Each structure stands twice: as structure tokens, then as C-alpha cells.
Steps between C-alpha positions, in 0.01 A plus 500: 500500500173374366374753259143517337371665199223770522175456304244758377148493630395324177757217584761583232873486590670850530859380461575676829629291791490560872744391774325249737699634777458876509254552221731728290388491137746422213469483114695169496442174685876449555523841670193420726640169592838656610327802657597448861826345439830677495616575138858417590493185712152370398458333837466782773156638557508874432271774608225607262606786273868415534702305241759349735502333846694709761833309457502532122390861523809571725734331249334688202541843687866416591574415122332832402696695757837317393419581135436883575819528704700342216343732248571804713860374556560473129346848443717640766810359332399676164383818642688827438642678794328843561487766775145434616350847439144373551571272787552129534313177566599247771288207415164659440570792742547847342765702682601857407876421548709190490644592839165436656523132431655432844161568659334242303746220574423230771774429761771283332408603149791605279484842334458432131770627256228646271132553484269562206439866404150663499358656210208740503149430377301780357135539565293279271151627394207389698220372274146542635358233278747247621434581861112474441555167323708358795238599736241358263680161507567508884144555600310327233334805354334499166691722235547830695412715202339857513171371643635400843725794567431869481771749422741263312587766234594751773714229665673417173581866449639508857709195433642659178600802702646291777702295250637810330592664816705203626658362178848608600498390850719229637278309746708193587813306435558144376804269474722558212673162450733637237674727748660448842643738767809425726401478851 
């Protein structure tokens, strides 16, 4: 692609480059020149804001999936056999009991010998300042600070009480790759 450098109003170079095809701005000329090309095959035109053409994107995803499956297979081999007191995971689906896997299988799928055990996750404190900062970034607000919001101190106190009241609660389950349950 034909890239061009951007200039300031006074005519000085900025060192910033723009793709001549889609007008995305880059800090390096070579990135701007390769902007609308696939990073894998370098020949296919790709959609703006995507790194790969459709064909290379499919190959990339398949490689990632294959790598994930191999990682899970190796983890399953090493996992300790347990009774599954907190439930199990079949893929990314949580089930209360390993016997429930049959309802998750597609016709013709074999029942696996094992599935990963579930482990409980305790409640993690909610942090008001983190939530406000996220909102700040999402909506382009200036620093939220005390000036923009009334009642922040009362809200902070409510968060503190809420966090203390819920600190021992189990709110969800996640995959325990170190343990497996016989199906």
C-alpha cells in the first residue's frame, strides 16, 4: 500500500504515517505500508482493523484450537483423580455431576472417560474506584473525582459493608486442570 507521512500545520514532519488505502495512522512507515495486507501471507487484502485475511485467520484459529486441545490433553494425563465434590466441567460447561455429561453430548459423540473437576471461587472484593475508573475510560469522562459525583463516601462505606458481608461466599466455579473426575 502506498503510505504517506503526516505533517504538522507548520510543515514539519511528524514521524507518523498513514495508510493510503484505509487512512489508519501508524508510528512506523513499514506498518503503514503493510496496513491492509494480511500479516501472514502478505498478498491478500484484509479488512481494516484485522491482522489476517479470512483464509489465514481460519488457519490461525485452527492452530490455536489445536494447541489448546493439546494443552488440555496433557493436563488431563497429569491430573489427579478426585470425586468431583464441587461439580465438573465438560469443555467450558459447568455441570453439578459428571453423570450429567450425557445431556451435553452431540449424537455420535463418545462419552469421555474423565472430565476436569470444578473448583469453587470465592467472592472477590468489589472496588468502587476501579469501577469508576473503568467507566471513566469507557465514556471518555475527565477524572471522575469528588467534584462530579455526590455521595461517593457513602457509596464507599456501602461497598465496604457489602464486601465484608460476602467475603466467605462461593459465587462461581472454574476449571481445576490439576484434578479430574471419572465419568
